[in-house]
C-alpha positions as CSV (number, residue, x, y, z in Angstrom):
1,M,-15.0,5.8,5.8
2,K,-12.9,8.8,6.4
3,C,-9.1,9.0,5.8
4,R,-6.9,7.9,8.8
5,H,-4.7,11.0,8.4
6,C,-6.8,13.9,7.3
7,G,-10.4,12.8,8.0
8,A,-11.7,13.3,4.6
9,E,-14.5,11.2,3.3
10,L,-13.3,8.3,1.0
11,D,-15.1,7.5,-2.2
12,L,-12.2,6.3,-4.8
13,S,-11.5,2.7,-4.6
14,L,-8.2,1.1,-5.8
15,V,-9.2,-2.6,-5.5
16,D,-11.3,-4.9,-3.9
17,L,-9.9,-8.3,-3.2
18,G,-13.0,-9.8,-1.6
19,S,-12.4,-11.1,2.0
20,A,-9.6,-13.1,3.5
21,P,-8.5,-14.1,7.0
22,P,-5.4,-12.1,8.4
23,S,-2.5,-13.1,6.5
24,N,-0.3,-14.2,9.5
25,A,-3.0,-16.2,11.2
26,Y,-1.7,-19.6,10.5
27,L,-3.9,-22.5,11.5
28,T,-3.0,-25.5,13.5
29,K,-4.4,-28.9,13.2
30,S,-6.8,-28.3,16.1
31,S,-7.9,-25.0,14.7
32,L,-8.6,-26.7,11.3
33,H,-12.0,-27.7,13.1
34,A,-13.0,-24.3,13.9
35,P,-14.3,-21.4,12.0
36,E,-11.9,-18.7,10.6
37,K,-12.4,-14.9,11.0
38,W,-12.6,-13.5,7.5
39,F,-12.7,-9.7,6.8
40,P,-13.5,-7.7,3.8
41,L,-10.1,-6.8,2.0
42,S,-10.6,-3.5,-0.1
43,V,-8.5,-0.4,-0.6
44,L,-9.5,3.2,-0.8
45,V,-7.6,6.4,-1.8
46,C,-7.9,9.8,-0.2
47,D,-8.0,12.4,-2.8
48,Q,-7.0,15.1,-0.4
49,C,-3.8,13.8,1.1
50,W,-3.3,10.9,-1.2
51,L,-2.9,8.4,1.5
52,V,-3.9,4.8,0.2
53,Q,-5.5,2.6,2.8
54,T,-7.5,-0.4,3.8
55,E,-11.1,-0.1,4.7
56,D,-11.6,-0.4,8.4
57,F,-12.4,-3.9,9.4
58,A,-9.7,-5.7,11.4
59,Q,-8.1,-4.3,14.6
60,A,-4.3,-4.3,15.2
61,D,-4.5,-6.4,18.3
62,E,-6.3,-9.1,16.1
63,L,-3.5,-9.2,13.6
64,F,-0.6,-8.9,15.7
65,D,-1.1,-11.2,18.6
66,A,1.1,-13.6,20.7
67,E,1.3,-16.2,17.8
68,Y,2.6,-13.8,15.2
69,A,4.7,-15.9,12.8
70,Y,6.7,-13.4,10.6
71,F,10.4,-13.7,11.8
72,S,12.7,-11.4,9.6
73,S,15.9,-13.3,10.2
74,F,14.8,-16.3,8.0
75,S,15.7,-14.1,4.8
76,T,19.5,-14.0,4.3
77,S,19.0,-11.2,1.9
78,W,17.1,-9.2,4.4
79,L,19.8,-9.6,7.0
80,A,22.3,-8.4,4.5
81,H,20.1,-5.3,4.0
82,A,20.0,-4.8,7.7
83,K,23.6,-5.0,8.1
84,R,24.3,-2.6,5.3
85,Y,21.8,-0.3,6.9
86,T,23.7,-0.4,10.2
87,E,27.1,0.4,8.6
88,A,25.6,3.2,6.6
89,M,23.9,4.9,9.6
90,V,27.2,4.6,11.8
91,A,29.2,6.3,9.0
92,R,26.7,8.9,7.9
93,L,25.2,10.0,11.4
94,Q,28.4,9.2,13.6
95,I,26.5,6.7,15.6
96,N,28.8,5.3,18.4
97,E,28.9,3.9,22.1
98,S,27.6,7.2,23.4
99,S,24.5,7.2,21.1
100,H,21.2,5.5,21.5
101,V,19.5,3.6,18.8
102,V,15.6,2.7,19.0
103,E,14.1,0.5,16.5
104,V,10.2,0.4,16.3
105,A,9.0,-3.2,15.1
106,A,12.3,-4.9,16.2
107,N,11.0,-8.1,15.2
108,D,13.3,-10.8,16.2
109,G,16.4,-8.6,16.5
110,Y,17.4,-8.9,12.8
111,L,18.7,-5.3,12.7
112,L,19.6,-4.3,16.2
113,Q,21.9,-7.3,16.6
114,Y,24.3,-5.4,14.4
115,F,24.3,-2.2,16.6
116,N,24.6,-4.5,19.5
117,A,27.8,-6.2,18.1
118,M,29.2,-2.6,17.9
119,D,28.4,-1.9,21.5
120,I,26.1,0.6,20.7
121,P,23.3,1.0,23.2
122,C,19.9,0.1,21.6
123,T,16.3,-0.6,22.4
124,G,13.7,-2.5,20.5
125,V,10.0,-1.9,20.5
126,E,8.0,-5.0,19.5
127,P,4.4,-5.8,20.5
128,T,4.4,-9.4,19.3
129,A,5.4,-11.7,22.0
130,S,6.8,-14.5,19.7
131,T,9.3,-12.2,17.8
132,A,10.1,-10.1,21.0
133,A,11.3,-13.4,22.7
134,A,13.6,-14.2,20.0
135,A,15.0,-10.7,19.9
136,R,15.7,-11.0,23.8
137,E,17.5,-14.3,23.0
138,K,19.9,-12.4,21.0
139,G,20.6,-9.9,24.0
140,I,18.6,-7.2,22.9
141,S,16.5,-5.0,25.4
142,I,13.0,-5.1,24.1
143,I,9.9,-3.2,25.1
144,E,6.7,-5.4,24.4
145,E,4.2,-2.7,23.5
146,F,2.7,-1.0,20.6
147,F,4.4,2.4,19.7
148,G,2.9,5.7,19.9
149,V,3.0,9.0,21.8
150,H,2.0,7.4,25.3
151,L,5.0,5.0,25.0
152,A,7.2,7.8,23.5
153,N,6.5,9.8,26.7
154,K,7.3,7.1,28.9
155,L,10.7,6.5,27.3
156,V,11.5,10.2,27.4
157,A,10.8,10.5,31.1
158,K,13.1,7.5,31.5
159,G,15.9,9.4,29.7
160,K,15.5,7.2,26.7
161,Q,15.5,9.8,23.9
162,A,17.2,8.4,20.5
163,D,19.9,9.5,18.3
164,L,18.6,7.4,15.7
165,M,15.2,5.7,15.4
166,A,14.6,3.2,12.7
167,A,11.3,1.9,11.5
168,N,11.5,-0.7,8.8
169,N,8.2,-2.1,7.2
170,V,6.0,-0.8,10.0
171,L,4.8,2.6,9.1
172,A,2.2,0.8,6.8
173,H,1.3,-1.5,9.7
174,V,-0.3,1.1,12.0
175,P,-4.0,2.0,12.1
176,D,-3.3,5.4,13.8
177,I,-0.6,6.7,11.7
178,N,-0.7,10.2,13.1
179,D,-0.2,9.1,16.8
180,F,2.5,6.7,15.7
181,V,4.5,9.4,13.6
182,A,3.9,12.0,16.4
183,G,5.7,9.3,18.9
184,F,8.8,9.8,16.8
185,E,8.8,13.5,17.2
186,K,8.7,13.1,20.9
187,L,11.4,10.3,21.3
188,L,13.9,11.8,19.1
189,K,16.7,14.1,20.6
190,P,16.7,17.6,19.1
191,H,19.1,16.9,16.5
192,G,18.1,13.0,16.1
193,V,17.3,11.2,12.9
194,A,14.4,8.7,12.2
195,T,14.4,6.5,9.2
196,F,11.5,4.8,7.7
197,E,11.4,2.1,5.1
198,F,8.1,0.9,3.4
199,P,7.1,-0.3,0.0
200,H,6.4,2.5,-2.5
201,V,2.7,2.6,-3.7
202,L,4.1,3.9,-7.0
203,N,5.6,0.3,-7.7
204,L,2.4,-1.4,-6.2
205,V,0.2,0.3,-8.8
206,A,2.6,0.4,-11.8
207,E,3.9,-3.3,-11.4
208,N,0.4,-4.7,-10.2
209,Q,1.7,-5.9,-6.9
210,F,-1.6,-6.4,-5.5
211,D,-0.5,-9.3,-3.3
212,T,1.3,-6.9,-0.9
213,I,-2.3,-5.8,0.2
214,Y,-3.4,-7.5,3.1
215,H,-5.0,-6.5,6.6
216,E,-1.8,-6.0,8.3
217,H,-0.9,-3.2,5.9
218,F,-3.3,-0.4,6.9
219,S,-1.5,2.0,4.6
220,Y,0.2,2.0,1.1
221,L,2.5,4.9,1.0
222,S,4.0,7.5,-1.2
223,L,6.5,10.0,-0.5
224,S,3.9,12.9,-1.0
225,A,1.4,11.4,1.5
226,V,4.3,10.6,4.0
227,T,5.5,14.2,3.7
228,R,2.0,15.5,4.6
229,V,1.7,13.1,7.5
230,F,5.0,13.8,9.0
231,S,4.6,17.7,8.7
232,A,1.2,17.5,10.4
233,N,3.1,15.6,13.3
234,G,6.3,17.5,13.9
235,L,8.7,15.9,11.5
236,T,10.5,17.1,8.3
237,V,11.8,14.8,5.5
238,F,15.2,15.8,4.6
239,D,16.4,12.9,2.3
240,V,14.9,9.9,0.6
241,E,16.3,6.8,-1.1
242,E,14.8,4.3,-3.6
243,L,15.5,0.7,-2.5
244,A,15.1,-2.6,-4.5
245,T,13.6,-4.4,-1.3
246,H,10.0,-5.7,-1.3
247,G,9.5,-4.9,-4.9
248,G,10.5,-1.4,-4.7
249,S,10.8,0.6,-1.5
250,L,11.6,3.9,0.1
251,R,13.8,4.9,2.9
252,V,12.9,8.2,4.0
253,F,15.1,10.3,6.6
254,A,13.3,12.7,8.9
255,Q,14.0,15.1,11.7
256,R,12.2,17.1,14.1
257,T,10.7,20.2,12.6
258,G,12.5,23.3,13.5
259,Q,15.2,21.6,15.5
260,G,16.8,19.4,13.1
261,V,20.1,20.7,11.5
262,R,20.2,18.6,8.2
263,A,19.6,20.2,4.8
264,I,16.9,19.0,2.8
265,T,18.5,17.2,-0.3
266,E,17.6,17.4,-3.8
267,N,16.3,13.7,-3.6
268,V,13.3,14.7,-1.9
269,E,12.2,17.2,-4.6
270,K,13.2,15.1,-7.5
271,L,11.0,12.0,-6.0
272,L,8.0,14.2,-5.2
273,L,8.3,15.3,-9.1
274,K,8.6,11.8,-10.2
275,E,5.4,11.0,-8.3
276,M,3.6,14.0,-9.4
277,N,4.5,13.2,-13.0
278,A,3.4,9.6,-12.8
279,G,-0.1,10.9,-11.6
280,L,-0.1,9.7,-8.1
281,Q,-2.2,12.9,-7.2
282,Q,-4.7,12.3,-9.9
283,R,-7.9,10.2,-9.4
284,D,-7.3,8.6,-12.8
285,Y,-4.0,7.1,-11.8
286,Y,-6.1,4.5,-9.5
287,H,-8.6,3.5,-12.1
288,G,-8.0,0.1,-13.9
289,F,-5.9,-1.5,-11.1
290,Q,-8.8,-4.0,-10.4
291,K,-8.8,-5.2,-14.0
292,K,-4.9,-5.9,-14.0
293,T,-5.4,-7.6,-10.7
294,D,-8.1,-9.9,-11.9
295,R,-6.0,-10.7,-15.1
296,V,-3.3,-12.0,-12.8
297,K,-5.5,-14.1,-10.8
298,N,-7.2,-15.6,-14.0
299,D,-3.8,-16.3,-15.6
300,F,-2.5,-18.2,-12.3
301,L,-5.8,-20.2,-12.1
302,A,-5.4,-21.2,-15.7
303,F,-1.9,-22.5,-15.2
304,L,-3.0,-24.5,-11.9
305,L,-5.9,-26.0,-14.0
306,N,-3.7,-27.0,-16.8
307,A,-1.1,-28.5,-14.6
308,S,-3.8,-30.4,-12.8
309,N,-5.3,-31.8,-16.1
310,E,-1.9,-32.7,-17.4
311,G,-1.2,-34.7,-14.0
312,N,1.6,-32.5,-13.1
313,T,2.2,-31.7,-9.4
314,V,2.6,-28.1,-8.0
315,A,4.1,-27.2,-4.6
316,A,4.9,-23.6,-3.4
317,Y,7.6,-22.0,-1.4
318,G,7.4,-19.3,1.2
319,A,4.5,-19.1,3.6
320,A,4.6,-15.4,3.1
321,A,1.6,-12.9,3.7
322,K,1.6,-11.8,0.2
323,G,1.2,-15.6,-0.9
324,N,-1.9,-15.7,1.3
325,T,-3.4,-12.8,-0.5
326,L,-2.9,-14.3,-3.8
327,L,-4.2,-17.7,-2.8
328,N,-7.2,-16.5,-1.0
329,Y,-8.2,-14.1,-3.8
330,A,-7.8,-16.8,-6.4
331,G,-9.7,-19.5,-4.2
332,V,-6.7,-22.0,-4.4
333,R,-6.9,-24.9,-2.1
334,P,-4.7,-28.1,-1.5
335,D,-6.2,-29.8,-4.5
336,F,-4.1,-27.3,-6.8
337,I,-1.2,-26.9,-4.5
338,S,-0.3,-29.8,-2.4
339,Y,1.9,-28.0,0.2
340,V,4.0,-24.9,1.0
341,V,7.6,-25.1,2.1
342,D,9.1,-22.5,4.7
343,R,12.1,-22.6,6.4
344,N,10.7,-20.8,9.6
345,P,9.9,-23.7,12.3
346,S,7.1,-21.5,13.8
347,K,5.1,-22.0,10.5
348,Q,6.0,-25.6,9.8
349,N,3.3,-28.3,10.6
350,K,0.7,-25.4,10.5
351,F,-1.7,-24.6,7.6
352,M,-2.0,-21.3,5.3
353,P,-5.1,-19.1,6.6
354,G,-8.0,-19.4,4.3
355,S,-6.5,-21.9,1.8
356,R,-5.6,-24.4,4.6
357,I,-2.7,-25.6,2.6
358,P,-0.2,-27.6,4.7
359,I,3.2,-25.9,5.5
360,V,6.2,-28.2,5.5
361,D,10.0,-28.1,5.8
362,E,12.4,-28.3,2.8
363,R,12.8,-32.0,3.1
364,Y,9.4,-32.6,1.9
365,L,10.2,-31.0,-1.3
366,Q,13.3,-33.0,-1.7
367,Q,11.3,-35.9,-1.2
368,S,8.1,-35.5,-3.2
369,K,9.9,-33.7,-6.3
370,P,7.0,-31.7,-7.8
371,D,6.9,-30.7,-11.4
372,Y,6.3,-27.0,-10.5
373,V,7.3,-24.8,-7.4
374,V,5.3,-21.6,-7.2
375,I,7.4,-18.8,-5.4
376,L,5.1,-16.9,-3.3
377,P,7.4,-14.2,-2.0
378,W,8.3,-13.2,-5.6
379,N,10.5,-10.2,-4.3
380,L,13.0,-12.9,-3.0
381,R,12.9,-14.9,-6.2
382,S,16.8,-14.7,-6.9
383,E,17.6,-16.0,-3.2
384,I,14.9,-18.7,-3.6
385,T,16.1,-20.0,-6.8
386,D,19.5,-20.2,-5.8
387,Q,18.5,-22.0,-2.8
388,L,16.3,-24.6,-4.3
389,S,18.4,-24.9,-7.8
390,Y,18.5,-28.7,-7.3
391,I,14.8,-28.9,-8.6
392,R,16.2,-28.7,-11.9
393,E,17.8,-32.2,-11.5
394,W,14.3,-33.6,-11.7
395,G,13.0,-31.3,-14.3
396,G,11.3,-29.2,-11.9
397,Q,10.3,-25.5,-13.0
398,F,9.9,-22.4,-10.9
399,V,6.6,-20.2,-11.0
400,T,5.7,-16.7,-10.2
401,A,2.2,-15.2,-10.7
402,V,3.1,-11.4,-9.9
403,P,3.4,-9.1,-11.7
404,E,2.6,-11.6,-14.3
405,L,2.7,-15.4,-14.9
406,S,6.2,-16.7,-15.4
407,V,7.1,-20.4,-15.7
408,D,10.9,-21.2,-16.2
């Protein structure tokens, strides 16, 4: 395989997680009787531009289809994050009623609703029909297409250039990262700003966050790799922030090369130096990740086996993509975890891909009173433990498997 950005041959492996179905391909009762598509799930590292990337097997249109079931608005902490972002961008960039905001991967309108409430003109780009429909119900204008140079040129021709473009947790999801980034250069106004948020690969490796690897994530990103990709496609990074979201993310600020007016902050050089000192641009940094991943899997399986042998019941919370990676890599089935609770109605009464564990609403948890609840989206642990604190009343305990087994 060749690197998605620079075209170099790839021979450095980060991890091989066997094979799995797409993490958001939830099953219905009827589809339980049909075969599932499973794809190899392995990650390679380019030792020329240091872009970490999944090996090519699944196509984007197979992963982000009309039944896509990830809706951002079901996380209260993520909504709060989106609102803070809106307020910060309005203040920092003087975004107002005469501006135009474009969000790429607008999902269900979780972010643009806050700009809309301020009467700031905004447009969302969202290729998945299910989430696009939810955004339209919030009164947000949505273009239901994949983003790239072609769509950017169409919007420019219609006078839709942007003062601010937002791309939260989508840069990792695009197979053609060069075309995607080049589209931002086309659609931004000369002095416009684009922000990108994505999980930091430094945290993925350092904290063994292997369950954030799934087919929908084509890339695993560092500032050094992103800076190279942006530079090759007409954008310059001028600022970066480290965020706590998704187990540790970056928010990168970019402008059109040669036209942007904002000075490059010292944050950029500091974080590039942090990555260099950590070893992100050395092959040795990526060795040993497979062993750490296998240890987490084995510890989790040992816990489930012990709980089963002792007659304890185990449920899970959060039918998240990262949970599907963990369950399928560990080979967990309904005999170990009876059901998964999720607040999203579009996932309820369906089944987890691969493991085929049923997804139910929270009332089922209150009625069955399991001994253990495994929190699959561990990055939302605090939010979820507060929400489900009542399980303590019957002696229930919370479990997380990543980055290491924790039972309390």
